[in-house]
C-alpha positions as CSV (number, residue, x, y, z in Angstrom):
1,M,4.1,18.3,8.1
2,T,5.3,20.3,5.0
3,N,8.3,22.3,5.0
4,D,10.2,25.0,2.7
5,V,12.1,21.9,1.3
6,Q,9.4,20.0,0.5
7,H,7.7,23.2,-1.1
8,L,10.8,23.9,-3.1
9,K,10.8,20.5,-4.8
10,K,7.1,20.7,-5.4
11,E,7.8,24.0,-7.4
12,I,10.6,22.5,-9.2
13,L,8.4,19.5,-10.4
14,V,5.3,21.6,-11.2
15,R,7.6,23.9,-13.4
16,L,9.1,21.1,-15.0
17,V,5.9,19.4,-16.1
18,E,4.8,22.7,-17.3
19,A,7.9,23.2,-19.1
20,F,7.2,19.7,-20.7
21,L,3.8,20.7,-21.7
22,S,4.7,23.8,-23.5
23,D,5.8,24.2,-27.2
24,D,9.6,24.3,-26.1
25,F,10.5,21.9,-23.2
26,E,14.4,22.4,-23.7
27,K,14.3,26.2,-23.5
28,N,11.7,26.5,-20.8
29,T,13.8,23.9,-18.8
30,R,17.0,26.0,-19.0
31,L,15.0,29.0,-17.8
32,I,13.5,27.6,-14.7
33,P,16.1,28.9,-12.4
34,Y,15.9,32.4,-13.8
35,D,12.0,32.4,-13.5
36,M,12.3,31.1,-9.7
37,R,15.0,33.7,-9.1
38,P,14.4,36.6,-11.2
39,K,16.9,39.4,-11.4
40,G,16.4,41.8,-8.2
41,T,14.4,39.2,-6.2
42,K,15.0,38.5,-2.6
43,V,17.4,35.8,-1.9
44,P,15.7,33.4,0.4
45,Y,18.4,30.9,1.5
46,R,21.8,31.5,0.0
47,C,24.3,34.3,-0.3
48,C,23.4,35.6,-3.5
49,I,21.0,35.2,-6.3
50,Y,23.9,33.2,-8.6
51,K,24.2,30.6,-5.9
52,E,20.6,30.3,-5.7
53,R,20.2,29.7,-9.3
54,A,23.3,27.3,-9.4
55,I,21.7,24.9,-6.7
56,L,18.1,25.3,-8.5
57,R,19.9,23.8,-11.8
58,D,21.4,21.0,-9.8
59,R,17.8,20.4,-8.4
60,I,16.6,20.2,-11.9
61,I,19.3,18.1,-13.0
62,A,18.0,15.5,-10.5
63,A,14.4,15.9,-11.3
64,L,15.3,15.2,-15.0
65,G,16.6,11.9,-13.7
66,F,20.6,12.6,-13.8
67,A,23.0,12.3,-10.9
68,I,24.4,15.3,-9.9
69,E,27.6,14.0,-9.0
70,D,28.2,13.3,-12.6
71,D,27.3,16.8,-13.9
72,D,29.8,19.0,-16.0
73,E,29.0,22.5,-15.3
74,T,29.7,23.4,-18.9
75,V,26.4,21.4,-19.9
76,S,23.4,23.5,-20.1
77,L,19.9,22.5,-18.6
78,Y,18.8,22.8,-22.3
79,R,21.3,19.9,-22.9
80,Y,20.2,17.9,-19.9
81,A,16.5,18.1,-21.2
82,K,17.2,17.2,-24.4
83,N,19.1,14.1,-23.1
84,A,16.2,13.2,-20.7
85,L,14.1,13.1,-23.9
86,E,16.6,10.9,-25.9
87,R,17.1,8.4,-22.6
88,E,15.9,5.0,-23.3
89,R,16.2,3.8,-19.8
90,P,16.4,5.2,-16.2
91,E,20.1,5.7,-14.6
92,E,21.1,3.2,-12.0
93,N,21.2,4.1,-8.3
94,P,18.2,6.3,-7.9
95,L,19.5,8.5,-5.2
96,T,22.0,11.6,-5.7
97,V,23.7,14.3,-3.5
98,L,23.7,18.2,-4.1
99,G,27.1,18.7,-2.9
100,A,26.6,22.4,-3.2
101,A,23.5,22.4,-0.8
102,C,25.1,19.9,1.5
103,K,26.1,21.7,4.9
104,A,29.1,19.4,5.4
105,C,28.0,19.0,8.9
106,V,30.4,18.5,11.9
107,H,30.7,15.1,13.0
108,Q,28.1,13.4,15.3
109,R,29.5,14.1,18.8
110,I,28.3,14.7,22.4
111,H,29.0,18.5,23.4
112,V,28.8,20.3,26.5
113,T,27.1,23.8,25.7
114,D,27.7,27.1,27.8
115,L,24.5,26.2,29.8
116,C,26.9,24.3,31.9
117,Q,26.8,25.8,35.4
118,G,29.9,24.0,36.8
119,C,27.7,22.7,39.6
120,V,29.3,20.7,42.7
121,A,27.1,17.8,42.2
122,R,28.6,16.9,38.7
123,P,26.3,14.0,37.9
124,C,27.7,14.0,34.3
125,H,30.9,13.2,35.7
126,T,29.6,10.4,37.6
127,A,27.2,9.2,34.9
128,C,30.1,8.5,32.5
129,K,31.6,5.0,32.7
130,F,34.4,5.6,30.2
131,G,36.1,8.6,32.1
132,A,35.4,10.7,29.0
133,I,34.3,13.9,31.3
134,E,37.0,16.0,32.7
135,I,36.5,19.4,34.9
136,I,38.4,22.1,33.4
137,N,38.4,25.5,35.0
138,G,35.2,24.4,36.8
139,R,33.3,23.2,34.1
140,S,32.5,19.8,32.2
141,V,34.3,19.2,29.1
142,I,34.2,16.0,26.9
143,D,37.4,14.1,25.9
144,S,36.2,12.9,22.2
145,S,39.1,10.3,22.3
146,K,37.1,8.5,25.1
147,C,33.5,9.2,24.5
148,K,31.6,6.4,23.2
149,A,28.4,8.3,22.5
150,C,26.5,6.4,25.3
151,K,24.5,9.4,26.1
152,M,24.5,8.7,29.6
153,C,25.3,12.1,30.7
154,I,22.7,13.9,28.8
155,P,19.7,13.2,30.8
156,V,21.3,13.4,34.1
157,C,22.3,17.2,33.7
158,P,19.9,19.4,35.7
159,Y,20.5,22.4,33.2
160,N,20.2,20.4,30.2
161,A,23.5,21.6,29.1
162,I,24.9,18.4,27.3
163,V,23.5,17.6,23.7
164,K,24.2,15.4,21.0
165,V,25.1,17.3,18.1
166,A,23.8,15.2,15.1
167,V,24.0,14.8,11.4
168,P,20.6,14.4,10.2
169,C,21.3,12.2,7.3
170,E,23.9,9.9,9.1
171,D,21.6,9.8,12.1
172,S,18.6,8.8,10.3
173,C,20.2,6.0,8.4
174,P,19.7,2.4,10.0
175,V,22.6,0.7,8.2
176,D,25.5,3.3,8.1
177,A,25.3,4.0,4.4
178,I,26.2,7.8,4.7
179,E,29.7,8.7,4.2
180,R,31.9,11.7,3.7
181,N,33.7,13.3,0.7
182,A,36.9,14.7,1.4
183,D,35.3,18.0,1.8
184,G,33.0,16.5,4.3
185,T,29.8,16.5,2.0
186,T,27.6,13.5,2.1
187,K,28.2,10.7,-0.1
188,I,26.0,7.5,-0.3
189,D,27.5,3.9,-0.1
190,F,25.2,2.0,-2.3
191,D,26.8,-1.2,-1.3
192,K,25.1,-0.8,2.1
193,C,22.1,1.6,0.9
194,I,18.7,0.0,1.3
195,L,16.9,2.8,-0.4
196,C,15.0,3.5,2.7
197,G,14.8,7.2,1.8
198,R,15.4,8.2,5.4
199,C,18.2,10.5,4.4
200,I,15.8,12.3,2.0
201,S,13.3,13.4,4.4
202,S,16.0,13.9,7.1
203,C,18.2,16.4,5.5
204,P,17.2,20.0,6.2
205,F,19.1,21.4,3.2
206,G,17.5,19.1,0.8
207,A,20.7,17.8,-0.3
208,V,19.6,14.4,-0.9
209,L,17.5,13.8,-3.8
210,Q,15.9,11.1,-5.9
211,K,16.5,10.8,-9.6
212,N,13.2,11.3,-11.0
213,Q,11.6,9.1,-13.9
214,L,9.0,12.1,-14.3
215,I,10.3,12.7,-17.9
216,D,10.4,9.0,-19.1
217,V,6.7,9.0,-18.0
218,L,5.6,12.0,-19.5
219,K,7.1,10.9,-22.7
220,L,4.8,7.8,-22.7
221,L,1.7,9.9,-22.0
222,K,2.6,12.8,-24.7
223,N,3.3,9.9,-27.3
224,K,-0.3,8.5,-26.4
225,E,1.2,5.1,-25.8
226,E,-0.7,2.5,-24.2
227,V,-0.1,2.8,-20.5
228,S,-1.1,0.9,-17.5
229,V,-0.8,3.0,-14.0
230,L,-0.6,1.0,-10.6
231,F,-1.2,3.1,-7.7
232,A,-0.1,1.9,-4.2
233,P,-2.6,1.7,-1.6
234,A,-0.6,4.4,0.4
235,A,-1.7,6.8,-2.4
236,V,-5.5,6.6,-1.4
237,G,-4.7,8.5,1.6
238,Q,-2.3,11.5,0.0
239,L,-4.6,13.4,-2.1
240,P,-8.4,14.6,-1.9
241,G,-11.2,12.7,-3.3
242,S,-12.5,9.1,-3.4
243,V,-10.8,6.0,-5.4
244,G,-13.3,6.5,-8.0
245,Q,-12.2,10.1,-8.5
246,F,-8.6,9.2,-8.3
247,K,-8.7,6.8,-11.2
248,T,-10.5,9.2,-13.4
249,A,-7.8,11.9,-12.7
250,L,-5.2,9.4,-13.7
251,K,-7.0,8.8,-17.2
252,K,-7.2,12.3,-17.5
253,L,-3.5,12.7,-17.3
254,G,-3.2,10.1,-20.2
255,F,-2.9,6.7,-18.5
256,T,-4.8,4.1,-20.5
257,H,-5.5,1.5,-17.6
258,V,-5.5,2.0,-14.0
259,Y,-5.1,-0.7,-11.4
260,E,-5.3,-0.4,-7.6
261,V,-2.5,-2.5,-6.2
262,A,-4.6,-3.3,-3.2
263,Q,-5.9,-5.8,-5.6
264,G,-2.4,-7.5,-5.8
265,A,-2.3,-7.5,-1.8
266,D,-5.4,-9.4,-1.8
267,I,-3.2,-12.3,-3.5
268,T,-0.3,-11.5,-1.4
269,I,-2.5,-12.2,1.7
270,K,-3.9,-15.4,0.6
271,N,-0.4,-16.6,-0.4
272,E,1.6,-15.5,2.5
273,A,-1.1,-16.9,4.9
274,R,-0.9,-20.6,3.3
275,E,3.0,-20.3,3.3
276,F,2.6,-19.4,7.0
277,Q,0.5,-22.3,7.8
278,E,2.8,-24.5,5.8
279,K,6.0,-23.3,7.7
280,M,4.7,-23.2,11.2
281,A,3.2,-27.2,10.2
282,S,6.8,-28.1,9.4
283,G,8.2,-26.6,12.8
284,Q,9.7,-23.4,11.7
285,A,9.7,-21.1,14.8
286,F,8.8,-17.8,13.0
287,M,8.0,-16.3,9.5
288,T,8.5,-12.4,8.6
289,T,6.8,-10.6,5.9
290,S,8.1,-10.0,2.3
291,C,6.1,-7.0,0.5
292,C,8.5,-4.2,2.1
293,A,10.9,-3.4,-0.7
294,G,13.3,-1.6,1.8
295,Y,13.4,-4.7,4.1
296,N,14.0,-6.9,1.4
297,E,17.0,-4.8,0.2
298,F,18.2,-4.8,3.9
299,I,18.3,-8.8,4.1
300,K,20.2,-9.0,1.0
301,K,22.7,-6.8,1.8
302,H,22.9,-6.8,5.8
303,L,21.3,-9.9,7.3
304,P,21.1,-12.7,4.9
305,E,21.0,-15.0,7.9
306,L,17.4,-14.0,8.1
307,A,16.4,-14.8,4.6
308,P,15.0,-18.3,5.6
309,Y,12.6,-17.0,7.8
310,K,11.2,-14.3,5.0
311,S,8.2,-15.3,3.3
312,E,8.7,-16.3,-0.4
313,T,5.4,-14.7,-1.3
314,K,5.6,-11.8,-3.8
315,T,4.7,-8.3,-3.2
316,P,1.3,-6.8,-3.9
317,L,3.2,-4.7,-6.9
318,F,4.4,-7.9,-8.2
319,Y,1.2,-9.6,-8.7
320,T,-0.7,-6.6,-9.8
321,A,2.1,-5.9,-12.5
322,E,1.6,-9.5,-13.6
323,I,-2.3,-9.1,-13.9
324,A,-1.9,-5.7,-15.7
325,K,0.7,-7.4,-18.3
326,K,-1.4,-10.3,-18.8
327,E,-4.6,-8.2,-19.6
328,H,-2.4,-5.6,-21.6
329,P,0.6,-7.4,-22.9
330,N,1.6,-4.4,-25.1
331,S,1.4,-1.6,-22.4
332,K,4.0,0.0,-20.6
333,V,3.5,-0.3,-16.7
334,V,4.2,2.8,-14.4
335,F,3.8,2.4,-10.5
336,I,2.8,5.2,-8.2
337,S,5.0,4.4,-5.1
338,P,5.2,6.1,-1.8
339,C,9.2,5.3,-1.6
340,V,12.2,5.1,-3.6
341,A,13.0,1.4,-2.5
342,K,10.2,0.4,-5.0
343,K,12.6,1.5,-8.0
344,Q,15.0,-1.5,-7.0
345,E,12.1,-3.9,-6.8
346,A,10.6,-2.5,-10.3
347,K,14.3,-2.9,-11.8
348,E,14.2,-6.7,-10.8
349,N,10.6,-7.0,-12.3
350,P,10.4,-6.9,-16.2
351,N,6.5,-6.4,-15.7
352,V,7.2,-2.7,-14.2
353,D,8.8,-0.2,-16.8
354,Y,9.0,3.3,-14.4
355,V,8.2,4.5,-10.8
356,I,7.2,7.8,-10.0
357,N,6.2,8.8,-6.1
358,I,3.1,10.3,-5.1
359,A,4.7,13.9,-4.7
360,T,5.7,13.7,-8.4
361,L,2.0,12.7,-9.5
362,G,0.8,15.5,-7.4
363,A,2.9,17.9,-9.3
364,M,1.7,16.2,-12.7
365,F,-2.1,16.9,-11.3
366,I,-1.3,20.4,-10.5
367,A,0.7,21.4,-13.6
368,S,-2.1,19.8,-15.6
369,H,-4.9,21.7,-13.8
370,I,-6.5,18.3,-12.9
371,E,-8.4,18.6,-9.7
372,I,-9.6,15.5,-8.3
373,L,-12.5,16.4,-6.3
374,N,-14.0,17.7,-9.6
375,C,-13.5,14.3,-11.2
376,E,-16.2,12.0,-12.0
377,E,-16.4,8.5,-10.0
378,D,-15.0,5.5,-11.9
379,N,-16.1,2.5,-10.0
380,G,-15.0,-0.1,-12.4
381,G,-12.5,-2.7,-12.1
382,V,-11.7,-5.1,-9.3
383,Q,-12.7,-3.8,-6.0
384,P,-10.1,-4.9,-3.5
385,S,-10.7,-6.1,-0.1
386,K,-10.5,-3.9,3.4
387,Q,-7.4,-6.2,4.3
388,G,-5.6,-5.4,1.2
389,R,-6.5,-1.7,1.2
390,K,-4.8,-1.5,4.8
391,F,-1.8,-2.7,3.9
392,P,-0.1,0.7,3.9
393,L,-0.6,1.1,7.7
394,S,1.6,-0.3,10.3
395,G,0.2,-3.9,11.5
396,G,-2.1,-4.0,8.2
397,V,0.0,-7.0,6.8
398,A,-0.1,-8.8,9.9
399,E,-3.7,-8.3,10.6
400,A,-4.7,-9.5,7.2
401,V,-2.5,-12.7,7.4
402,K,-4.0,-13.6,10.7
403,F,-7.7,-13.0,9.5
404,C,-7.1,-15.6,6.7
405,T,-5.4,-18.3,8.7
406,N,-7.2,-20.8,11.1
407,S,-3.8,-21.6,13.0
408,D,-2.5,-19.8,16.1
409,T,-1.3,-16.8,14.4
410,C,0.8,-14.6,16.9
411,P,1.6,-11.4,14.9
412,T,4.3,-9.1,16.0
413,V,5.2,-5.7,14.2
414,I,8.5,-4.2,13.5
415,N,7.3,-0.6,12.9
416,G,10.2,1.0,11.2
417,L,13.7,-0.1,10.7
418,N,16.3,1.7,13.0
419,K,19.2,0.5,15.1
420,E,17.1,-0.8,17.7
421,T,14.6,-2.7,15.6
422,I,17.6,-3.9,13.5
423,R,19.2,-5.4,16.7
424,Q,15.9,-7.0,17.4
425,L,15.9,-8.9,14.2
426,K,19.4,-10.1,14.8
427,K,18.2,-11.6,17.9
428,Y,15.5,-13.4,16.4
429,V,18.4,-14.9,13.7
430,R,20.7,-15.7,16.6
431,E,18.3,-17.4,18.9
432,G,16.2,-18.9,16.1
433,K,12.9,-17.7,17.4
434,C,10.9,-14.7,18.0
435,D,10.0,-14.0,21.7
436,N,6.5,-12.4,21.3
437,G,4.9,-14.0,18.3
438,N,5.4,-16.3,15.3
439,F,4.3,-13.8,12.3
440,V,6.6,-10.9,12.1
441,E,5.6,-8.1,10.0
442,V,8.4,-5.7,9.0
443,M,8.2,-2.1,7.7
444,C,11.0,-0.1,6.8
445,C,9.2,3.1,7.5
446,E,7.7,4.2,10.5
447,G,3.9,4.0,10.6
448,G,4.0,1.9,7.3
449,C,4.1,3.0,3.6
450,I,2.4,6.2,4.9
451,G,5.5,7.0,6.2
452,G,7.5,6.8,3.1
453,H,9.6,9.6,1.8
454,G,7.5,10.0,-1.4
455,T,4.3,10.8,0.5
456,I,3.0,14.4,1.0
457,A,0.2,13.8,3.8
458,D,0.8,13.6,7.4
459,S,0.4,10.5,8.9
460,R,-2.7,11.6,10.6
461,T,-4.7,12.8,7.5
462,S,-3.6,9.8,5.4
463,T,-4.9,7.3,8.1
464,K,-8.2,8.7,8.8
465,L,-8.7,8.7,4.5
466,I,-7.3,5.2,4.2
467,T,-9.7,4.2,7.5
468,D,-12.6,6.0,5.7
469,L,-12.0,3.8,2.8
470,L,-11.9,0.7,4.8
471,N,-15.2,1.1,6.2
472,K,-16.8,0.8,2.7
473,S,-14.7,-1.9,1.8
474,N,-15.5,-5.7,2.3
475,D,-13.5,-8.3,4.0
476,I,-11.3,-10.7,1.8
477,S,-12.7,-14.1,1.1
478,K,-10.9,-16.7,3.2
479,E,-11.5,-19.3,0.3
């Protein structure tokens, strides 16, 4: 479901592309905050128009690909735009935090609201095993020094008077990578961060942003360089039109060669199926998938003990980029991604130059006045299998490997990394076995890649569009 934050991000991206396509990119970029909030306009979010413009300026800095934390307020957007044009490579750490937009939320806690009626039963007092609930003046009060946030008191209150006061970005982060600055605003510990993007999606103020590589890609297209674009299987369910029309639309933007990453997924399926059979034959208890970049980051930073159980097979992006470079060795390679974690994978892959998400691509289509539904069909190139095209749906990878193996494959699916599923993975490592299967598919985002923060369609719509495509696709060859 879209919201005002997503609409705001979309408008900035569209205006930035329009500025790039204009005769004076730097000047028109500088004017975006004033065009969006002209004099006399009603201020929708902040205390005054000047604060609105200042925050829009910071959002544009991130959209240009720079860290807001490093901003010198004396540097104009004109200069930032010029720096983006002169930049040779993207910055490190693809996330940035807009401190001026951050609410500096109060710390998470369990809180008794005014709905408390001071009932005689006092079930909350009985439910608390840590003695954290006191009765003061006939009403329940929680002693924060004793509270363990077990939440046992919440469901027993007959008046729903006890609530968890959440900090959305902290609450959504599965690896506790969200910290606080001295002023209470959010900062990200990149030694812990797995780039899952949950903090981006969860912040209702839109204070966590991705440093965009949009300008880097637009420069390639403007200079008419040879560029191979690789689109993730998840992209199919995000924008209107058929795959053939989508390919034509990408070429209208200026991309030279178009590859469906589901083509690489077919290679991943066969290699992973072969590896699974070999590991089972050698006596290994279970194997996990390896195609999710966020999951791979999680293992590296938080659970290296799980690495021996993870497949060594490369991702669909890896194999597709390898094909693109082999067929067009002089071309730049751009990947259209549903998430931010793929930027880290691309950074480690010399065959991938830039990554932009599906939302950014949508802004490029809008600003360039390209209607996918009005494009002709392009049915050329390799046609991936039904199984390869199902990779973005949770359970799709496990189903594909089971289809290609002749052994007793018993899949189980980790549908999104969170505190509970992480405990589950740690249990697998501790016990050296998976209780309910021998092939574990792990997706960082709930629902699969269609749940990535860089997507724009709701999961129901994208699932239907992908399913429609699957019905027109053939099964993968088992040879």
